[in-house]
C-alpha positions in Angstrom: 0.0 0.0 0.0 1.3 3.5 -0.9 0.4 6.4 1.3 1.2 9.9 0.0 0.9 13.2 1.8 0.4 16.6 0.2 0.2 20.1 1.5 1.7 21.5 4.7 1.6 19.6 7.9 -1.6 20.8 9.5 -3.9 19.9 12.3 -6.7 19.8 9.7 -6.2 16.6 7.7 -8.2 14.8 5.2 -7.7 11.1 4.1 -8.6 10.1 0.6 -9.2 6.3 0.2 -10.2 5.0 -3.2 -13.3 3.0 -3.1 -12.7 1.1 -6.3 -9.3 -0.5 -5.9 -7.3 2.3 -7.6 -4.2 4.4 -7.2 -4.1 7.7 -5.2 -3.7 9.4 -8.6 -7.4 9.2 -9.2 -7.5 12.2 -6.8 -5.0 14.3 -8.7 -7.5 16.9 -9.7 -8.8 17.5 -6.2 -5.6 17.2 -4.2 -4.3 20.7 -5.2 -7.6 22.3 -4.1 -7.8 20.4 -0.8 -4.2 21.0 0.1 -4.8 24.7 0.3 -6.7 24.1 3.6 -5.8 20.6 4.6 -2.9 18.2 4.9 -4.0 15.6 2.4 -3.3 11.9 2.9 -4.0 9.8 -0.2 -3.9 6.0 -0.3 -3.3 3.5 -3.1 -4.6 0.1 -2.5 -2.3 -2.9 -2.9 -1.7 -4.0 -6.4 -2.4 -0.4 -7.6 0.5 1.2 -5.7 3.2 0.7 -8.3 4.5 -2.5 -6.8 2.0 -4.8 -8.4 2.0 -6.9 -5.2 -1.3 -7.7 -3.5 -1.4 -8.5 0.2 -2.8 -11.9 1.0 -5.7 -10.5 3.0 -7.6 -7.2 2.8 -7.5 -7.3 6.6 -3.7 -6.9 6.5 -4.0 -3.8 4.4 -6.7 -2.3 6.7 -4.4 -3.0 9.7 -1.5 -1.3 8.0 -3.7 1.7 7.2 -5.0 1.8 10.8 -1.4 1.8 12.2 -0.3 4.6 9.9 -3.4 6.8 10.6 -3.2 6.2 14.3 0.4 7.4 14.3 -0.3 10.3 11.9 -3.5 11.6 13.4 -3.1 10.7 17.0 0.6 10.6 17.5 0.5 6.8 18.0 -2.2 7.0 20.7 -5.2 4.8 19.9 
């Protein structure tokens, strides 16, 4: 899974997760607009992140995303 961040680090964050198994690039048109007011975090799902590798279980990808977002949004405190 690829996670990209755009805009300045900010207390106001927005997370873009593609709902149709795509790359974060599907948000390319809205990221510049959103990054004016938010720190934008955009996710590519496995297999669409440039590696071509798919995790064995979607649950693993969800756990990886949860760990990243917990650290990013809450400083590691869940």
